[in-house]
C-alpha positions as YAML, in Angstrom:
chain: A
units: angstrom
residues:
- id: 1
  name: UNK
  ca: [89.02, 110.58, 100.95]
- id: 2
  name: UNK
  ca: [92.10, 108.91, 98.78]
- id: 3
  name: UNK
  ca: [92.80, 112.27, 97.44]
- id: 4
  name: UNK
  ca: [93.15, 113.35, 101.03]
- id: 5
  name: UNK
  ca: [95.20, 111.12, 102.73]
- id: 6
  name: UNK
  ca: [99.12, 111.00, 100.67]
- id: 7
  name: UNK
  ca: [101.41, 108.41, 102.75]
- id: 8
  name: UNK
  ca: [104.61, 110.50, 101.36]
- id: 9
  name: UNK
  ca: [103.26, 113.61, 104.28]
- id: 10
  name: UNK
  ca: [105.14, 113.51, 106.81]
- id: 11
  name: UNK
  ca: [103.25, 115.25, 109.36]
- id: 12
  name: UNK
  ca: [105.10, 113.59, 112.70]
- id: 13
  name: UNK
  ca: [108.83, 112.04, 112.81]
- id: 14
  name: UNK
  ca: [108.55, 108.07, 112.56]
- id: 15
  name: UNK
  ca: [110.48, 108.26, 115.78]
- id: 16
  name: UNK
  ca: [107.29, 110.02, 117.77]
- id: 17
  name: UNK
  ca: [104.79, 107.78, 117.16]
- id: 18
  name: UNK
  ca: [103.74, 104.79, 119.32]
- id: 19
  name: UNK
  ca: [101.88, 101.92, 118.74]
- id: 20
  name: UNK
  ca: [100.06, 99.66, 120.94]
- id: 21
  name: UNK
  ca: [98.58, 96.42, 120.11]
- id: 22
  name: UNK
  ca: [95.35, 95.60, 121.77]
- id: 23
  name: UNK
  ca: [94.17, 93.23, 124.29]
- id: 24
  name: UNK
  ca: [92.27, 90.64, 121.38]
- id: 25
  name: UNK
  ca: [90.02, 89.96, 125.14]
- id: 26
  name: UNK
  ca: [89.54, 93.31, 125.11]
- id: 27
  name: UNK
  ca: [89.14, 94.85, 121.36]
- id: 28
  name: UNK
  ca: [85.70, 93.90, 119.27]
- id: 29
  name: UNK
  ca: [84.71, 90.73, 117.48]
- id: 30
  name: UNK
  ca: [87.22, 90.70, 114.26]
- id: 31
  name: UNK
  ca: [87.12, 87.77, 111.46]
- id: 32
  name: UNK
  ca: [90.42, 86.67, 111.47]
- id: 33
  name: UNK
  ca: [93.78, 88.06, 110.56]
- id: 34
  name: UNK
  ca: [92.82, 86.06, 106.45]
- id: 35
  name: UNK
  ca: [92.39, 87.92, 102.99]
- id: 36
  name: UNK
  ca: [94.37, 91.24, 102.96]
- id: 37
  name: UNK
  ca: [93.05, 92.07, 106.10]
- id: 38
  name: UNK
  ca: [96.25, 93.77, 107.49]
- id: 39
  name: UNK
  ca: [97.77, 96.53, 105.70]
- id: 40
  name: UNK
  ca: [93.92, 97.15, 103.04]
- id: 41
  name: UNK
  ca: [91.31, 96.98, 106.03]
- id: 42
  name: UNK
  ca: [93.57, 97.75, 108.97]
- id: 43
  name: UNK
  ca: [95.63, 100.21, 107.21]
- id: 44
  name: UNK
  ca: [92.26, 101.58, 105.91]
- id: 45
  name: UNK
  ca: [90.48, 102.12, 109.26]
- id: 46
  name: UNK
  ca: [93.85, 103.84, 110.70]
- id: 47
  name: UNK
  ca: [93.99, 106.03, 107.66]
- id: 48
  name: UNK
  ca: [90.37, 107.27, 108.33]
- id: 49
  name: UNK
  ca: [90.69, 107.91, 111.93]
- id: 50
  name: UNK
  ca: [94.32, 109.59, 111.43]
- id: 51
  name: UNK
  ca: [91.96, 112.15, 108.74]
- id: 52
  name: UNK
  ca: [89.32, 112.50, 111.75]
- id: 53
  name: UNK
  ca: [92.15, 112.99, 114.15]
- id: 54
  name: UNK
  ca: [93.91, 115.24, 111.49]
- id: 55
  name: UNK
  ca: [91.31, 117.90, 110.90]
- id: 56
  name: UNK
  ca: [90.20, 117.92, 115.05]
- id: 57
  name: UNK
  ca: [94.21, 118.67, 115.54]
- id: 58
  name: UNK
  ca: [93.73, 121.46, 112.32]
- id: 59
  name: UNK
  ca: [90.63, 122.91, 114.19]
- id: 60
  name: UNK
  ca: [92.47, 123.71, 117.84]
- id: 61
  name: UNK
  ca: [94.98, 124.77, 115.47]
- id: 62
  name: UNK
  ca: [93.42, 127.70, 113.85]
- id: 63
  name: UNK
  ca: [91.37, 128.62, 116.99]
- id: 64
  name: UNK
  ca: [95.19, 129.07, 118.75]
- id: 65
  name: UNK
  ca: [96.26, 131.28, 115.86]
- id: 66
  name: UNK
  ca: [92.90, 132.59, 114.41]
- id: 67
  name: UNK
  ca: [93.25, 131.56, 111.02]
- id: 68
  name: UNK
  ca: [90.96, 130.17, 108.51]
- id: 69
  name: UNK
  ca: [91.62, 126.09, 108.91]
- id: 70
  name: UNK
  ca: [91.64, 125.73, 104.85]
- id: 71
  name: UNK
  ca: [94.65, 128.36, 105.84]
- id: 72
  name: UNK
  ca: [96.95, 125.98, 107.44]
- id: 73
  name: UNK
  ca: [99.03, 123.68, 106.43]
- id: 74
  name: UNK
  ca: [100.40, 120.18, 108.31]
- id: 75
  name: UNK
  ca: [104.36, 119.58, 107.79]
- id: 76
  name: UNK
  ca: [107.17, 118.01, 110.46]
- id: 77
  name: UNK
  ca: [105.03, 118.35, 113.69]
- id: 78
  name: UNK
  ca: [104.00, 121.54, 112.83]
- id: 79
  name: UNK
  ca: [101.07, 123.35, 111.77]
- id: 80
  name: UNK
  ca: [101.38, 126.67, 110.61]
- id: 81
  name: UNK
  ca: [100.03, 128.77, 108.82]
- id: 82
  name: UNK
  ca: [100.57, 128.57, 104.68]
- id: 83
  name: UNK
  ca: [103.16, 130.73, 103.36]
- id: 84
  name: UNK
  ca: [104.15, 132.10, 106.76]
- id: 85
  name: UNK
  ca: [105.76, 128.89, 108.06]
- id: 86
  name: UNK
  ca: [106.46, 131.40, 111.68]
- id: 87
  name: UNK
  ca: [103.14, 131.69, 112.66]
- id: 88
  name: UNK
  ca: [101.64, 127.56, 114.15]
- id: 89
  name: UNK
  ca: [102.49, 125.28, 116.63]
- id: 90
  name: UNK
  ca: [103.53, 122.11, 117.18]
- id: 91
  name: UNK
  ca: [101.47, 119.17, 117.27]
- id: 92
  name: UNK
  ca: [102.60, 118.80, 121.01]
- id: 93
  name: UNK
  ca: [101.42, 122.24, 121.82]
- id: 94
  name: UNK
  ca: [98.25, 121.56, 120.21]
- id: 95
  name: UNK
  ca: [97.61, 117.96, 122.59]
- id: 96
  name: UNK
  ca: [98.76, 120.13, 125.60]
- id: 97
  name: UNK
  ca: [95.24, 122.00, 124.81]
- id: 98
  name: UNK
  ca: [93.80, 119.95, 124.35]
- id: 99
  name: UNK
  ca: [94.06, 117.99, 126.89]
- id: 100
  name: UNK
  ca: [95.92, 119.90, 129.83]
- id: 101
  name: UNK
  ca: [94.30, 123.71, 129.18]
- id: 102
  name: UNK
  ca: [90.70, 122.80, 127.18]
- id: 103
  name: UNK
  ca: [89.67, 125.94, 128.75]
- id: 104
  name: UNK
  ca: [91.94, 126.89, 125.44]
- id: 105
  name: UNK
  ca: [89.45, 124.77, 123.06]
- id: 106
  name: UNK
  ca: [87.56, 126.10, 120.70]
- id: 107
  name: UNK
  ca: [83.36, 126.18, 122.11]
- id: 108
  name: UNK
  ca: [81.70, 122.99, 122.04]
- id: 109
  name: UNK
  ca: [84.97, 121.11, 121.24]
- id: 110
  name: UNK
  ca: [85.20, 117.87, 122.80]
- id: 111
  name: UNK
  ca: [88.49, 117.44, 125.01]
- id: 112
  name: UNK
  ca: [91.26, 114.66, 124.40]
- id: 113
  name: UNK
  ca: [93.05, 113.59, 120.87]
- id: 114
  name: UNK
  ca: [91.33, 110.24, 119.79]
- id: 115
  name: UNK
  ca: [89.37, 108.88, 117.16]
- id: 116
  name: UNK
  ca: [86.94, 106.27, 116.58]
- id: 117
  name: UNK
  ca: [87.13, 105.21, 112.65]
- id: 118
  name: UNK
  ca: [86.11, 101.73, 111.09]
- id: 119
  name: UNK
  ca: [86.76, 100.29, 107.41]
- id: 120
  name: UNK
  ca: [84.62, 97.86, 105.56]
- id: 121
  name: UNK
  ca: [85.60, 97.18, 101.81]
- id: 122
  name: UNK
  ca: [81.94, 95.46, 100.31]
- id: 123
  name: UNK
  ca: [83.39, 95.51, 97.13]
- id: 124
  name: UNK
  ca: [86.83, 94.04, 98.25]
- id: 125
  name: UNK
  ca: [89.85, 95.18, 97.05]
- id: 126
  name: UNK
  ca: [91.69, 92.74, 95.26]
- id: 127
  name: UNK
  ca: [95.57, 92.41, 93.67]
- id: 128
  name: UNK
  ca: [95.84, 91.50, 90.07]
- id: 129
  name: UNK
  ca: [99.14, 90.58, 87.81]
- id: 130
  name: UNK
  ca: [100.46, 87.63, 85.68]
- id: 131
  name: UNK
  ca: [103.30, 85.40, 85.91]
- id: 132
  name: UNK
  ca: [105.61, 83.40, 83.27]
- id: 133
  name: UNK
  ca: [107.71, 80.81, 83.54]
- id: 134
  name: UNK
  ca: [110.44, 79.19, 81.60]
- id: 135
  name: UNK
  ca: [110.81, 75.43, 81.95]
- id: 136
  name: UNK
  ca: [113.27, 72.27, 80.65]
- id: 137
  name: UNK
  ca: [112.27, 69.25, 80.93]
- id: 138
  name: UNK
  ca: [114.25, 66.15, 80.78]
- id: 139
  name: UNK
  ca: [111.88, 63.22, 78.52]
- id: 140
  name: UNK
  ca: [114.04, 60.68, 79.69]
- id: 141
  name: UNK
  ca: [113.31, 60.74, 83.16]
- id: 142
  name: UNK
  ca: [111.11, 63.43, 83.05]
- id: 143
  name: UNK
  ca: [112.76, 65.65, 85.18]
- id: 144
  name: UNK
  ca: [112.16, 69.18, 84.83]
- id: 145
  name: UNK
  ca: [113.75, 72.97, 86.11]
- id: 146
  name: UNK
  ca: [112.29, 76.27, 86.15]
- id: 147
  name: UNK
  ca: [114.73, 78.26, 84.06]
- id: 148
  name: UNK
  ca: [113.42, 81.17, 84.15]
- id: 149
  name: UNK
  ca: [109.81, 83.11, 86.59]
- id: 150
  name: UNK
  ca: [108.72, 86.21, 85.92]
- id: 151
  name: UNK
  ca: [106.13, 87.83, 87.21]
- id: 152
  name: UNK
  ca: [104.50, 91.62, 87.06]
- id: 153
  name: UNK
  ca: [101.93, 92.58, 89.89]
- id: 154
  name: UNK
  ca: [99.62, 94.91, 91.02]
- id: 155
  name: UNK
  ca: [100.03, 95.92, 94.55]
- id: 156
  name: UNK
  ca: [98.59, 99.38, 94.03]
- id: 157
  name: UNK
  ca: [100.34, 101.96, 96.30]
- id: 158
  name: UNK
  ca: [103.13, 100.31, 97.85]
- id: 159
  name: UNK
  ca: [103.52, 101.35, 101.11]
- id: 160
  name: UNK
  ca: [107.26, 99.39, 102.29]
- id: 161
  name: UNK
  ca: [108.78, 98.21, 99.24]
- id: 162
  name: UNK
  ca: [110.71, 95.46, 101.02]
- id: 163
  name: UNK
  ca: [107.71, 94.25, 102.84]
- id: 164
  name: UNK
  ca: [105.72, 93.65, 99.45]
- id: 165
  name: UNK
  ca: [108.65, 92.32, 97.69]
- id: 166
  name: UNK
  ca: [109.92, 90.02, 100.42]
- id: 167
  name: UNK
  ca: [105.49, 89.03, 100.43]
- id: 168
  name: UNK
  ca: [105.54, 88.17, 96.39]
- id: 169
  name: UNK
  ca: [108.57, 86.14, 96.24]
- id: 170
  name: UNK
  ca: [107.39, 84.55, 99.24]
- id: 171
  name: UNK
  ca: [103.84, 84.18, 98.03]
- id: 172
  name: UNK
  ca: [105.67, 82.76, 94.41]
- id: 173
  name: UNK
  ca: [107.72, 80.49, 96.27]
- id: 174
  name: UNK
  ca: [105.12, 78.69, 97.83]
- id: 175
  name: UNK
  ca: [102.71, 78.41, 94.67]
- id: 176
  name: UNK
  ca: [106.07, 76.54, 93.03]
- id: 177
  name: UNK
  ca: [105.93, 74.60, 96.02]
- id: 178
  name: UNK
  ca: [102.47, 73.79, 95.50]
- id: 179
  name: UNK
  ca: [103.50, 73.10, 91.74]
- id: 180
  name: UNK
  ca: [106.19, 71.15, 92.15]
- id: 181
  name: UNK
  ca: [106.42, 69.37, 94.64]
- id: 182
  name: UNK
  ca: [103.64, 69.22, 97.21]
- id: 183
  name: UNK
  ca: [100.90, 66.79, 97.42]
- id: 184
  name: UNK
  ca: [98.58, 65.57, 99.74]
- id: 185
  name: UNK
  ca: [98.22, 61.30, 99.84]
- id: 186
  name: UNK
  ca: [96.43, 59.40, 100.96]
- id: 187
  name: UNK
  ca: [95.96, 55.29, 100.97]
- id: 188
  name: UNK
  ca: [92.04, 53.37, 100.10]
- id: 189
  name: UNK
  ca: [91.50, 53.81, 104.55]
- id: 190
  name: UNK
  ca: [92.06, 57.53, 103.90]
- id: 191
  name: UNK
  ca: [95.28, 57.56, 106.25]
- id: 192
  name: UNK
  ca: [97.18, 60.75, 105.41]
- id: 193
  name: UNK
  ca: [101.00, 58.82, 103.69]
- id: 194
  name: UNK
  ca: [102.43, 62.63, 103.41]
- id: 195
  name: UNK
  ca: [101.89, 63.57, 106.91]
- id: 196
  name: UNK
  ca: [106.02, 64.24, 107.99]
- id: 197
  name: UNK
  ca: [108.58, 66.93, 106.00]
- id: 198
  name: UNK
  ca: [110.30, 63.31, 104.90]
- id: 199
  name: UNK
  ca: [107.62, 62.16, 102.45]
- id: 200
  name: UNK
  ca: [105.53, 66.01, 101.58]
- id: 201
  name: UNK
  ca: [108.82, 67.60, 100.54]
- id: 202
  name: UNK
  ca: [108.44, 71.72, 100.71]
- id: 203
  name: UNK
  ca: [110.69, 73.91, 98.54]
- id: 204
  name: UNK
  ca: [114.03, 74.71, 99.52]
- id: 205
  name: UNK
  ca: [116.39, 77.88, 98.19]
- id: 206
  name: UNK
  ca: [117.58, 75.09, 95.01]
- id: 207
  name: UNK
  ca: [114.26, 74.08, 93.79]
- id: 208
  name: UNK
  ca: [114.01, 78.45, 93.47]
- id: 209
  name: UNK
  ca: [114.79, 79.86, 90.42]
- id: 210
  name: UNK
  ca: [116.04, 83.29, 90.67]
- id: 211
  name: UNK
  ca: [112.00, 85.67, 90.62]
- id: 212
  name: UNK
  ca: [112.31, 88.89, 88.49]
- id: 213
  name: UNK
  ca: [109.06, 90.70, 90.18]
- id: 214
  name: UNK
  ca: [107.80, 93.81, 89.18]
- id: 215
  name: UNK
  ca: [105.00, 96.19, 91.15]
- id: 216
  name: UNK
  ca: [102.75, 98.53, 88.95]
- id: 217
  name: UNK
  ca: [101.23, 101.06, 91.18]
- id: 218
  name: UNK
  ca: [97.32, 101.57, 89.75]
- id: 219
  name: UNK
  ca: [95.56, 102.22, 92.97]
- id: 220
  name: UNK
  ca: [92.56, 101.03, 94.58]
- id: 221
  name: UNK
  ca: [90.02, 103.13, 94.48]
- id: 222
  name: UNK
  ca: [88.01, 101.22, 97.90]
- id: 223
  name: UNK
  ca: [90.77, 101.86, 100.10]
- id: 224
  name: UNK
  ca: [91.69, 105.48, 101.27]
- id: 225
  name: UNK
  ca: [95.21, 104.67, 100.97]
- id: 226
  name: UNK
  ca: [95.08, 103.25, 97.34]
- id: 227
  name: UNK
  ca: [96.23, 99.52, 99.03]
- id: 228
  name: UNK
  ca: [95.96, 96.56, 97.40]
- id: 229
  name: UNK
  ca: [96.82, 92.93, 99.12]
- id: 230
  name: UNK
  ca: [99.61, 91.37, 97.41]
- id: 231
  name: UNK
  ca: [99.85, 87.66, 98.78]
- id: 232
  name: UNK
  ca: [97.08, 86.10, 96.97]
- id: 233
  name: UNK
  ca: [97.78, 86.31, 93.54]
- id: 234
  name: UNK
  ca: [101.16, 85.31, 94.16]
- id: 235
  name: UNK
  ca: [100.63, 81.86, 95.73]
- id: 236
  name: UNK
  ca: [98.16, 80.75, 93.41]
- id: 237
  name: UNK
  ca: [99.49, 81.48, 90.30]
- id: 238
  name: UNK
  ca: [102.70, 79.29, 89.88]
- id: 239
  name: UNK
  ca: [100.83, 75.95, 89.32]
- id: 240
  name: UNK
  ca: [99.02, 76.96, 86.11]
- id: 241
  name: UNK
  ca: [102.31, 79.28, 84.97]
- id: 242
  name: UNK
  ca: [104.21, 75.99, 85.36]
- id: 243
  name: UNK
  ca: [101.62, 73.50, 84.32]
- id: 244
  name: UNK
  ca: [100.81, 75.18, 81.17]
- id: 245
  name: UNK
  ca: [104.80, 76.19, 80.63]
- id: 246
  name: UNK
  ca: [105.55, 72.19, 80.89]
- id: 247
  name: UNK
  ca: [102.42, 71.23, 78.13]
- id: 248
  name: UNK
  ca: [104.55, 74.12, 75.73]
- id: 249
  name: UNK
  ca: [107.86, 72.36, 76.03]
- id: 250
  name: UNK
  ca: [106.30, 68.94, 75.82]
- id: 251
  name: UNK
  ca: [103.55, 69.82, 72.92]
- id: 252
  name: UNK
  ca: [105.40, 67.63, 70.02]
- id: 253
  name: UNK
  ca: [104.33, 64.89, 72.63]
- id: 254
  name: UNK
  ca: [100.46, 65.65, 73.23]
- id: 255
  name: UNK
  ca: [101.00, 66.26, 77.07]
- id: 256
  name: UNK
  ca: [98.38, 67.38, 78.72]
- id: 257
  name: UNK
  ca: [98.70, 68.27, 82.41]
- id: 258
  name: UNK
  ca: [95.59, 68.89, 84.04]
- id: 259
  name: UNK
  ca: [96.34, 68.91, 87.75]
- id: 260
  name: UNK
  ca: [99.26, 69.64, 89.80]
- id: 261
  name: UNK
  ca: [101.79, 69.32, 91.50]
- id: 262
  name: UNK
  ca: [104.03, 68.04, 88.35]
- id: 263
  name: UNK
  ca: [106.28, 66.09, 89.74]
- id: 264
  name: UNK
  ca: [109.24, 64.65, 87.73]
- id: 265
  name: UNK
  ca: [106.72, 61.04, 88.27]
- id: 266
  name: UNK
  ca: [103.57, 62.60, 86.72]
- id: 267
  name: UNK
  ca: [105.25, 63.83, 83.38]
- id: 268
  name: UNK
  ca: [107.38, 59.87, 83.21]
- id: 269
  name: UNK
  ca: [104.00, 58.77, 83.44]
- id: 270
  name: UNK
  ca: [102.39, 61.26, 80.90]
- id: 271
  name: UNK
  ca: [104.55, 60.95, 78.36]
- id: 272
  name: UNK
  ca: [104.14, 57.38, 78.78]
- id: 273
  name: UNK
  ca: [100.57, 57.68, 78.62]
- id: 274
  name: UNK
  ca: [100.88, 59.07, 74.66]
- id: 275
  name: UNK
  ca: [102.65, 56.67, 73.16]
- id: 276
  name: UNK
  ca: [104.11, 58.77, 71.10]
- id: 277
  name: UNK
  ca: [108.02, 58.35, 72.86]
- id: 278
  name: UNK
  ca: [109.94, 59.01, 70.70]
- id: 279
  name: UNK
  ca: [112.90, 56.61, 69.12]
- id: 280
  name: UNK
  ca: [116.49, 57.51, 71.44]
- id: 281
  name: UNK
  ca: [115.05, 59.34, 73.99]
- id: 282
  name: UNK
  ca: [115.46, 57.02, 76.79]
- id: 283
  name: UNK
  ca: [111.93, 55.95, 77.20]
- id: 284
  name: UNK
  ca: [110.01, 52.42, 77.22]
...
């Protein structure tokens, strides 16, 4: 089916499409909007339903045109005989016949233009990628700054480049927040001590380096549209990338970073714990 559905096909103008979201009280049970359940799973179900509906539209048009369905092509809201654009009918005409002139339908064809299909990627459509960080560490204070950040992501087939770019940048920002700043701290009684934004720092614009994001297009063989989720790996990788960059920057001191967040205070303590703080660098 992946070969049959192409994102560049535009059978109808976008202005002719209206999306109506159902009330959850009236729709079947769902597991929730998590783990790539929007474009991947929702889009997969829509693609299958649209493909089934296209087959019915083509069959009705073939009957009206007295032509074989295999000889028809759909483009710009019109179904016509391939190589003979004047011999065709509009989708509006097909819809009118399907709903209001059902006597003109092919034999044993149900009236109406509706289709319901389900899509469940049993094996999943996981994204993949790699991220790299270049950091500068002040060994006197432990303060670090990300000087460069690069992400190369296999996003599968991209539907909306602007949304994908924004999702990747937002995911990386969230990941960098966890890598450098965000920390749930509890006292001995289990009371959360970082329960407000006064003491639980989230990343701000001045904490973020310029992000260099490159998208690779390897369509998923599981999803009908070749889509993969793009948010998960964006948020997971920064902690490892930053921690490894800090270790590399402080390799001469034998520092090992085993958990985030890599705050200035933590880097300071790690340096002091090595007992190898060089003279003249401001260490204790």
